[in-house]
N, C-alpha and C positions, 0 to 999 in steps of 0.2 A: 591538195588534197589530206597526206601526210601530216600534215599540221595537225587539223585539224580534224583527224582521226584519231590523232597520240592525245590533243587535250584529254578531251572526254575517258576519254583510257586513264590516263595519270590521276582525271579526280572522284573515278569511279576506285584507284588504287588508294588515295588520298582518305579516302571516305574512308575506305572497309577498315584504313589503321588506323582513324579515330576512332570508330568503333567498336576494334578491337580496345586501341587504349580507352575510350572510358571504361565500358566492361573492366578490364585490369585493377582499373582505381574509383571502382568500389568503394566507397565510404565504410570502413572500418566504427564496432557498435563495440563502447563498453555499458552497459546494465549493470545499473550497483539494488543493489534490493536491499533492504534496512529496514527486518521483523518490529510490527508493532510500533514505529514510531509516529508519535501525534504531528504537534505544530509545533511545536515544544524548540524550534531551532531560528538560530538568525536571524533570519529572512525573510520569514514568514513572522516576526514578534510573537507568533505564540505562546513564550515567556521571559520576564524583561533581566534576567540569569545571564541565558544558559549561554554557554560559551561553545562553537559551534565554524568558526574563519575556518577550514575548507570545502566546507557546504554552501559557509558566505559565499567565498570565493570563486568558485563553478556557480555563483547565482550571478553573479558582477560578472562574468564571461559569457553566460548564456542569458539566457529567459528564464522566470521561477512562474508556476502559474499558484494565484494567489491564495484562488479556490476550488482545490484540487478535494477532489470527494473518493473512496472507494467506491467498488460495487460496494463489497458484502464488506460487515465488519468481524471476521473471524480469517485466518490467514486462508485455510484451502479452497474455497467458497473466490474468496480476490482475489487471490492470483488463478485456481482452474481461469478467470471474468478474463481476467487482465490478459494470461495465456493464449486462448483460445478467439480472443474476442463477442465472448457472449455472454450474457447476461445470467445470474444468476436466477433470474426470474423463467430464461430458457432453458438451463440446461439443468434445473431440479437439483443442483449441486449445490445446499447446506450449511452441510457439516461438516467436521473435518473427517467425511468420507462419503460417499467411492469415492476412491480413484477416479477420475472421469472416463479414460477408457476401460476402467471395467464395467463401464455404461454399456447395450449394444448402440444402443441411437445416439454413439457420441464415441463414442472407441476410431473412429476413422480423423475426424477434429486437425485440420492443417493447425500444429499449434503455429506462433513464432518461432522460435527455434529452425520447425522442423521448411516452412516455407524460407525460411531463410537460409539455409543446409538443397532449396533443391531451386536456390537462386544462386546455388557459388558459392557461400559463405562455409567458413568452418566454426561451429558452433562445440563451444566450451563454459564450463559449468561448476562453481566450486562454492558449498556451504549449501543456505535454502535458496534456490526459486521456484521450486513449488514445494506441499506439503507438506516433508517427513522427508519419507522417500523416492517420496515420487516424483519421477524422470529419469530417477539415478541410478536404478540398477538396470546393465548389460544388457542378460540374461530374458528380461520383459519387457524394461524401455526403450525406444528410438527418438531420443529428443534430442540429445547430443553428443557429439560425436570425440570429446575429451575431456572424462570427468578427476573433481580434483575432488580436497577434502569438503567431509559431508559438514552442514552447520551439526554443531553444539555447546554446550557453558566452555568446556575443554577442565578447567580444575573448581574440583572444590571443600569448601568449605569438611568437617568432620562430621560436625551435626545439622542443621537447618538451623538458623539465624531467629531464626520469628517463629513464633511463633501459634499460627494461621486455624480460626474454627475448623475449614479446612485443612489436614491436615497434608498434601501435597506437596510433592519435595520438588517441586518448578518452582510454587511460588512461593518467592526468599527472596527476600533482600537487605545487603548492610555494606561493608567494607569487609573483609579479614587479611589474613598476611597473602600475600603472592606476587605474582609480575603479570603483568602485559601480558608477556611470552609464550604464556600456561595455557593465556584463554583461547577459544579457540576461535573464534572471530579471527587474530592473530597469524595465528597457521592461513585464514582461509584469504587477508590478502597476503601473506606469502608468497601461497599461489600466482595469485594472481603476480601481484608482482615480477616474479620469476617468469607468467607467460607472454606480461608486455613487452623483454628483454630479451623474449623470441626470435628469431624470425617466421616471417607465414609469409606460404605461397599460395595461398587466399586469403582475400576478406573476410576478419574474423568477427563473430558476435560472440563476444564474454561476457558471464553471465557474476556476477561476487555475490550473495546473497550471505550479507553480514546479519548475525542471529541478535547478541545487542541488542535494543532497551529492551525485552524480551521476557519477564521474569525468566528464572534470579535474574536477576537484578545485582548481581553483585559485582562489585567494583575495587578499583584499590587505591591505597590512601592517598594517592598524587589526584587523580580524577576527582574523589570524596572532595577533594579538600579544598575545592572547589567552590568548593558550593559552601561554608561556614553556614551555618549553624545561628547564630547568632543573626544575622544580616537576608538569612532564606526566606522567600517569598512566595507563600505558599498560593494555588491555583486559587480566582477567586469563586466564595463559596457563597450559598443562601441556604438554609438548614432550611425552610417551608418549599428549597426545592420542587419538590413533586407532589409540594397541594392543586392544584392546576391539573399535571398530568394522569391520566386512565392508565386504570389497576391493571390497562395491559400490557402499559409498560413496563412494569417490572415480569411479566413470564416473557420478554420479549434475555434477563439473564435471573432465571426463578430462583435456581439452584446451582451456582457453578465454586468452583476456587478461589476463583479471587475476594477475596473480603470487601464489605462492608463502609462506606468509612466508619461508623460506630463504629469498628469493629479501631478506628484506624489512631481514633477519637480517646476510647476505652486499653489500649496494650500502650499510648506514645507512642505514637508510630507516623504518621501523617507526613512530621518532618522528615524519619529517617527516608521512608520510602520516597519521598519526593528530590532531596536531597542524589539516594541510593536513582535515579533512573536519568535524573538531569550528568549524575555517573557518569554512569553509561550512558547514557550521550553523547556527552566527550571524547569518549573512550572511544567510541564509534568512530568518531569522528575525525580523529586521531587518523584510523582504519582507515577509510576513505581518503583521509590528506595520502598517506604513502601513497596509496593507489594509482590517485594522479599524478602523483608526482613520477612514477613510473613509468605514465603515460607520455609524464614530459620528457625524462630523457629519454628514451628509447627514439620518439622524431618521426614516432606516425602520433602524435595529434591532429594536428593542422590533416590529417585524416578521420580521424577516428571521431562519429559524435560517443556521446557521455550522456546519458539521462539515468538518472538516480532518483527512488521513489519509496515511496514503503504502502507496504499491504494492508492498512487502517489506520486507526489512528488509539490512544488510549488513555482514557478516564484517574486518575490518581485524588479523590476526591466530591470532585466531578458529578451531581445527579445525586449523591451521598452512595456514591460506588466507588471501586478502581475496576480496571477493562474494564473492555471493552466491548462488544455486541447491543448496541445500543443503535441510536436510527441520528444520534442528536451530534453535532460538531465538531467535539471530541474524540469519540469515536467513526466523525467519517472521514475529519479532513488530512490531506498528509501533503507532507512533502514531493514536488513532481519538477524536476527542472532541467532544463536542454542544456546543450554547449555545443559548440562543434561547427561543425561544415550546414549550410542552410538554413542558420539557428541565429539571432539579431544579437549582438552583446549590448547586455543592460535591461531587459528588458523583466517591465512586473505586468504578468494579466493578473485581471481581478476580474476577467470572468470563468463560468464555471469549467472545466474541466473531470473527464472524467479517466483512471484504472487504465479502462479497455479503448480510449483512442490511441491508446504505446503503439498498440499494433496499424493502426491507420497510420498512421505517421512516422513512423519506423516505413512505411514500406515506401510510405509517398518520400522521403524525404533520401532510401538509398533508390531511386527510379523504377521499384514493382509495384504491378496491380497488385493486391490484396486479395483473398481469394474469395469467394462469392462466406450471406454467413459475417462478415462485421457488423455492428453494435453500435460501435463508437463511431465515430469522424475524428477526423485528419485534424488536427492542432497545427500542421505549418503553415495556415495565414496567419496566427498568433504569433509567433517563433516569430514571421516576415516582421512583424507589428501589435506588438503585444495590446495593441489599445480597441484591432480587432474584432470585435461583438462576433459575437457565436450567438444561433437560433437555440442551442442545444441546453436542456439546465443538465446539472451532476445527479444523478439516478441509484442512492445504494437501500438494495434487498434484504432482509433477516429472515427467513425463514418468506416459507412463503404468506403471500397477500399482506408484507407488512410493508412499508414502502416509505422513500425519505427523499424530498426534492427541494433540491437546492438550486434552487437563478443566484444570481448576483446578488439581492438583499434581501429576500426569505427562505426560510426552510418551511416545508410542508411535510410533513407527517399524516399518516394513512397507515390504519394499523387492518388486521381480517380481523375485526369483529363494528370493524365502521366507524372508530373512539378519532377524532385526531388529534393532533397538536401545530402550531404553527406559528413561527416567529420571524419580527423584527428585527433582519442580523446587525444592520444599521444601526441602531438603534441603543437593540437588545445585542447585544454579541455573546453575551454567558446565555442566551434564552430560557433568562427565569419570568418572564409574561406569557402564556402560551392564552393567544388571541384570535383561537378558533371558534368562540361563539362568542365573537362583537356582530355584531349583524352589519359594522360598516365593509368589515372583513372578507366580507362572505364572492366579491368580483371574485380575489388576489384567491381565496381560495378554487376558488371555479376555474381561474386560470392554469395553477398550477395542478390538477384537480386529469385535470388529459393528455396529464403525462404520466401518470401507470401504467405500468405495463402490465400485458394477461402473466396469472404467475402460478408454475403448473404446479404439480405437488411434490414433496423429495425423491428425488432419483432414488432405485430402486439400490440397495446397503448403505439407502445415506443412519449414521447414526450421530451419537457428540452434538449438543450444543439442536439438535433435533425438537420443534415445537409444532405444534396439528395446531392445528382452533376448525372443526369440524361444522357440517353443516346447523347441525341442532345446539347446538354456539356451544359448543362443549371445551375443556381443551387436556389435551398432554403435554408436557415439557420430557425427554428424552424418559419415552414411553410410563407416565404417570400420573395415572389423572391430579386436572387440579380444580378445587371444589372453588365456588367463588370462595367462600366465604374463610380460602387456607388460609389460616397468618400468613405475611409474607414471611422469606429466612429472614430469616438472621436481624431482621427489625419488629415486626409486632410479640 
């Protein structure tokens, strides 16, 4: 009888021991963000000359989403969405302000780092994860346990290199004498390297946010030299690209510091800005490499999930503009790569994915239950099998009632005034031919319309890049009314 009693007791003890061991071996998370990084990454085939060996190597040892898109083509609204797991259309955070915790109905949302902290993680951050200083103020915010160096340019030239139509300090690009070690992103990477070299008594969530290739796109000469001017390939361009797009599409970026394509041609700056963007992307790739090398050296790589992402894309002349603030692929498509435990190697997923899918995905990979209110969906099925189909499209929203619906083969756009665009992304990847008025595509349009979310008005305190469309049909951009016959700034 004693032996019969002892065996269950031993089983109970072993079960408790295994449970404790499992809890203590939760995977670490290395969460790498790149600001304003479009699909000009080697593994995404976004630009034929781009050199990003470290990011490409990460994709090879994990799964890359080839059709991943942001929820908003603007820093604050995009980052708010992915860190809260809620769409901009649900929060009303569309502009560079407000910080969502300053909105009464949003202030108690449990964000991704808070969720992980509530489940035994230490949350560390450096660089740009939320927009600006949001989330980094120890006396006001409670997002992270340890806060490292802030995001920033680092070193500046003595004067602006390019005199743009709107003389904004940040809207600049080019090469000038300085060192990589002078850059803010070098300091961010160095701090992350130091953290990875330390011992941690709890699993960690280390978020590392790089500033480049956000403007100003300042590159050191060695990165600039990777892309010689005489062999440089400019992005595909069509001069009449906007002839079949609605006027409302211009309201999305009515007056911005970023110049139009017309200026790039007139000032002979198109090649310069493309070289600068490519050079900055390769520099950031080198910093990603420093961090990943430190992870390998630390001995923690086998138990660390790595996820790399960007908050939105960036135009470099396409659609006659530079910058973001559009619902086309160049503005919405972003790198999204997972690697580490629970992720298949060499995966290349063509199914649409969203940045807000990261929250439920990381929760599942860590064996946690995501909080209620998540509007994204776990990508774990695709991390196990890149060919696994997804039911949901990727939805991007910019200001209220303007939405882009991206499926595997189509992009559908509907603006607040009801105007539309439809592109066959398989046969027209540059989105040059708007098919929304072609009768035979009505069924395709209807299939995409059903995914348009309900969209609320801007949250209290909204400002910067805010577009309003009123019931009487009037338009307001950043506090100024725009008449139907007003000339398009810097174009007409």
